[in-house]
C-alpha positions as CSV (number, residue, x, y, z in Angstrom):
1,M,232.9,80.7,200.0
2,T,229.8,79.8,202.0
3,T,228.4,76.5,203.0
4,N,225.6,75.3,205.3
5,G,225.9,71.6,205.0
6,T,222.9,71.2,202.7
7,G,224.6,71.5,199.3
8,M,225.9,68.7,197.2
9,L,229.6,67.9,197.6
10,H,231.6,66.2,194.9
11,A,233.4,63.0,196.2
12,E,236.6,63.4,194.2
13,R,239.5,65.7,194.5
14,S,243.2,65.8,193.7
15,T,245.7,63.7,195.8
16,F,247.3,65.4,198.8
17,T,250.9,66.5,198.2
18,A,253.8,65.5,200.3
19,A,254.0,67.0,203.8
20,P,255.8,70.4,203.9
21,A,258.9,71.3,205.9
22,R,258.5,72.7,209.5
23,G,257.1,76.2,209.6
24,S,255.7,76.0,206.1
25,G,252.4,74.6,204.8
26,G,249.9,73.4,207.4
27,L,246.5,74.9,207.9
28,A,245.4,78.5,207.5
29,A,242.1,80.2,208.3
30,E,241.3,83.1,206.0
31,Q,238.6,85.5,207.0
32,V,236.6,82.7,208.6
33,S,233.2,83.6,210.0
34,A,230.6,81.2,211.4
35,W,227.0,81.2,212.5
36,H,224.6,79.1,214.5
37,G,221.3,80.0,212.8
38,T,221.2,83.8,212.9
39,R,223.8,84.1,215.7
40,R,227.3,85.0,214.4
41,V,229.9,83.2,216.5
42,L,233.1,83.9,214.5
43,H,234.1,87.2,213.0
44,D,236.6,87.2,210.1
45,V,239.3,85.1,211.8
46,T,242.6,84.9,209.8
47,L,245.1,82.7,211.5
48,P,248.0,80.4,210.3
49,F,248.7,77.0,211.8
50,P,252.1,76.0,210.4
51,H,253.3,72.5,209.9
52,G,255.7,71.5,212.7
53,E,254.2,73.8,215.3
54,I,251.6,73.7,218.0
55,T,249.2,76.6,218.2
56,A,247.1,77.0,221.3
57,L,243.7,78.6,221.1
58,V,242.8,80.2,224.4
59,G,240.1,82.5,225.7
60,P,237.0,82.6,227.9
61,S,234.2,80.0,227.5
62,G,232.0,80.8,224.5
63,C,234.6,82.9,222.6
64,G,234.6,80.7,219.5
65,K,237.7,78.5,220.1
66,S,235.9,75.1,219.5
67,T,233.8,76.5,216.7
68,L,237.0,77.7,214.9
69,L,238.5,74.2,215.4
70,R,235.4,72.6,213.9
71,C,235.6,74.9,210.9
72,L,239.1,73.8,210.1
73,N,237.9,70.3,209.1
74,R,234.3,71.1,208.2
75,L,232.6,69.6,211.2
76,H,230.9,72.9,212.0
77,E,228.6,72.6,209.0
78,L,227.1,69.4,210.3
79,A,225.2,71.2,213.0
80,P,221.6,72.2,212.2
81,G,221.5,75.8,211.0
82,A,225.2,76.2,210.9
83,A,227.0,78.2,208.2
84,V,230.5,79.2,207.4
85,A,232.1,82.0,205.3
86,G,235.7,82.5,204.3
87,Q,238.3,79.9,203.5
88,V,240.5,77.3,205.1
89,R,243.6,76.0,203.3
90,L,245.4,72.8,203.9
91,D,248.9,73.0,202.4
92,G,247.5,75.7,200.2
93,A,244.5,73.8,198.9
94,P,241.1,75.4,199.7
95,V,239.2,72.8,201.8
96,Y,235.8,74.5,201.2
97,D,236.1,74.1,197.5
98,A,233.2,72.1,196.1
99,S,235.5,69.5,194.6
100,H,237.1,68.7,198.0
101,D,236.4,65.3,199.4
102,V,235.1,66.1,202.9
103,E,235.6,62.5,204.2
104,A,239.2,62.6,203.0
105,L,239.7,66.0,204.6
106,R,238.7,64.8,208.0
107,R,241.2,62.0,207.8
108,Q,243.9,64.5,206.9
109,V,242.8,67.1,209.5
110,A,242.0,64.7,212.3
111,M,240.4,65.6,215.6
112,V,240.5,64.4,219.2
113,F,237.7,65.5,221.5
114,Q,237.6,66.5,225.1
115,R,236.4,63.2,226.4
116,P,237.5,59.8,225.1
117,T,235.2,58.4,222.5
118,P,236.2,54.8,221.8
119,F,233.6,52.6,220.0
120,P,232.6,50.1,222.8
121,A,231.4,47.4,220.5
122,W,234.7,47.1,218.7
123,S,238.0,45.8,219.9
124,I,241.0,47.9,220.7
125,G,242.6,47.0,217.4
126,D,239.5,47.7,215.4
127,N,239.1,51.1,217.2
128,V,242.4,52.2,215.8
129,L,241.6,51.0,212.3
130,A,238.3,52.7,212.4
131,G,240.1,55.8,211.1
132,L,240.8,54.2,207.8
133,P,238.3,54.1,205.0
134,S,235.9,51.1,205.4
135,R,237.8,50.3,208.6
136,G,240.7,49.0,206.6
137,R,238.9,45.9,205.7
138,T,240.6,45.7,202.3
139,L,244.1,45.4,203.9
140,A,245.8,42.1,204.5
141,P,245.9,41.1,208.2
142,A,249.6,41.8,208.4
143,E,249.1,45.3,207.0
144,R,246.2,45.9,209.4
145,R,248.4,45.0,212.4
146,A,251.3,47.1,211.1
147,R,249.1,50.1,210.7
148,A,247.5,49.6,214.1
149,Q,251.0,49.1,215.7
150,L,252.4,52.3,214.2
151,A,249.5,54.4,215.2
152,L,249.5,53.0,218.8
153,E,253.3,53.6,219.0
154,R,252.9,57.2,217.9
155,A,250.1,57.6,220.5
156,G,252.3,56.1,223.2
157,L,250.0,53.1,223.9
158,W,251.5,50.1,222.0
159,E,253.5,48.7,224.9
160,E,250.4,48.7,227.1
161,V,248.0,47.0,224.7
162,H,250.0,45.0,222.2
163,D,249.1,41.7,223.7
164,R,245.3,42.5,224.0
165,L,244.3,44.1,220.7
166,G,241.2,42.0,220.7
167,A,240.0,43.2,224.1
168,S,237.3,45.8,224.7
169,P,238.4,49.5,224.8
170,L,236.3,49.8,227.9
171,S,239.0,47.7,229.7
172,L,241.3,50.6,229.4
173,S,241.7,53.5,231.8
174,G,240.5,57.0,230.9
175,G,244.0,58.1,229.9
176,Q,244.5,55.0,227.8
177,Q,241.2,55.5,226.1
178,Q,242.2,59.0,225.1
179,R,245.5,57.8,223.7
180,L,243.5,55.1,221.8
181,C,241.4,57.9,220.3
182,L,244.6,59.7,219.4
183,A,245.9,56.5,217.7
184,R,242.6,56.3,215.7
185,A,243.2,59.9,214.6
186,L,246.9,59.1,213.7
187,V,246.3,55.9,211.7
188,T,245.7,57.9,208.5
189,A,249.0,59.9,208.9
190,P,247.1,63.3,209.1
191,R,248.6,66.6,208.0
192,A,247.0,68.4,210.9
193,L,245.7,67.4,214.3
194,L,242.9,69.3,216.1
195,L,242.8,68.8,219.9
196,D,239.7,70.1,221.7
197,E,240.7,70.2,225.4
198,P,242.0,66.7,225.1
199,T,243.4,66.5,228.7
200,S,240.7,68.3,230.6
201,A,238.9,65.1,231.7
202,L,242.2,63.4,232.8
203,D,244.2,63.4,236.0
204,L,247.5,65.2,236.0
205,A,249.7,62.2,235.3
206,N,247.7,61.1,232.3
207,A,247.5,64.7,231.1
208,L,251.2,65.2,231.2
209,R,251.8,61.9,229.4
210,L,249.5,63.0,226.6
211,E,251.3,66.4,226.5
212,R,254.6,64.5,226.0
213,T,253.0,62.6,223.1
214,F,251.8,65.9,221.5
215,D,255.2,67.4,221.8
216,A,256.7,64.3,220.1
217,L,254.2,64.6,217.3
218,R,254.7,68.3,216.6
219,N,257.4,68.0,213.9
220,S,255.2,65.7,211.7
221,M,252.1,67.9,211.4
222,A,250.3,71.1,212.3
223,I,248.7,70.8,215.7
224,V,245.9,73.1,217.0
225,L,245.2,72.8,220.7
226,V,242.1,74.3,222.4
227,T,242.8,74.7,226.1
228,H,241.7,76.6,229.1
229,D,245.0,75.7,230.9
230,L,247.4,78.6,230.2
231,T,250.2,76.6,231.9
232,Q,249.7,73.9,229.4
233,A,249.6,76.4,226.6
234,R,252.9,77.8,227.8
235,R,254.5,74.3,228.0
236,L,253.4,73.1,224.6
237,A,252.7,76.0,222.2
238,D,254.9,77.7,219.7
239,R,252.2,80.4,219.3
240,I,249.2,81.3,221.4
241,A,246.0,82.8,219.8
242,V,243.7,84.6,222.1
243,M,240.0,84.5,221.1
244,W,237.5,87.0,222.4
245,D,233.8,87.3,221.5
246,G,234.3,85.3,218.3
247,A,237.3,87.4,217.1
248,L,241.0,86.9,217.2
249,L,242.5,89.3,219.8
250,V,246.2,88.5,219.6
251,H,248.5,85.8,218.1
252,D,252.1,85.7,219.3
253,T,254.6,83.7,221.3
254,P,253.7,82.4,224.7
255,V,256.0,84.9,226.4
256,A,254.6,87.8,224.4
257,V,251.0,86.8,225.1
258,L,251.3,85.7,228.7
259,E,253.9,88.0,230.1
260,E,254.2,91.1,227.9
261,H,250.8,91.8,226.3
262,D,249.1,94.9,227.9
263,D,245.6,94.5,226.5
264,P,243.3,94.4,229.6
265,R,241.4,91.5,228.3
266,V,244.5,89.4,227.9
267,R,245.7,90.5,231.3
268,A,242.4,89.5,232.9
269,L,242.6,86.1,231.2
270,V,246.2,85.5,232.4
271,E,245.5,86.7,235.9
272,A,242.2,84.9,236.4
């Protein structure tokens, strides 16, 4: 498979199957390579991200962590000159297949970015529902509120905003805005959640609160967390994958990676 974002993509694909049991299904990268123009930034990465587990991607800046994350839900191909080779599978289905609905994929493999990205012109409630097709306009008001409530509850924000869903998201603190973005990602009940340094712009209290939310979500999806915080990776991850110069260096349990691995590059990362 190769794609560079310029080819036609069919808008129809088969319906997603039921979520798998913990440790099975989820996402899988198979020999994934990526380029920015002529510069190759990922080299044949093969890595599973099982349902019910958190996998932390760590490594020095520029090693390909965020690029790999964006390849998992086909965001990478949106960049000018970008290209991808290899395959990504969601519960076994090839997401780079020409018949795969990319819009639907990004609702099933949702993403939360480093900094909160609420839509300032929309209310808190509408921000949550923005994750639904056509912003959920075809839903009855009661269903819209129910969907928003469930997503906000899962993101740990409902109790703080339930009486002001019509307010601006800019009235929220930075930590609340990030949980609002998480709710927007969760409103479609995704199979996988991609987190690109989601707590790095937050104070410690808000970062720990989000961590508790991620921990509570782990059993319902595959979670992939890009982080520079190895302490966070140790707290949250079932497995840690170390990236180096665009390649996968090691993939193992937190103890095996952070305490037992003797590769000098891993030791340098741990001891930095």
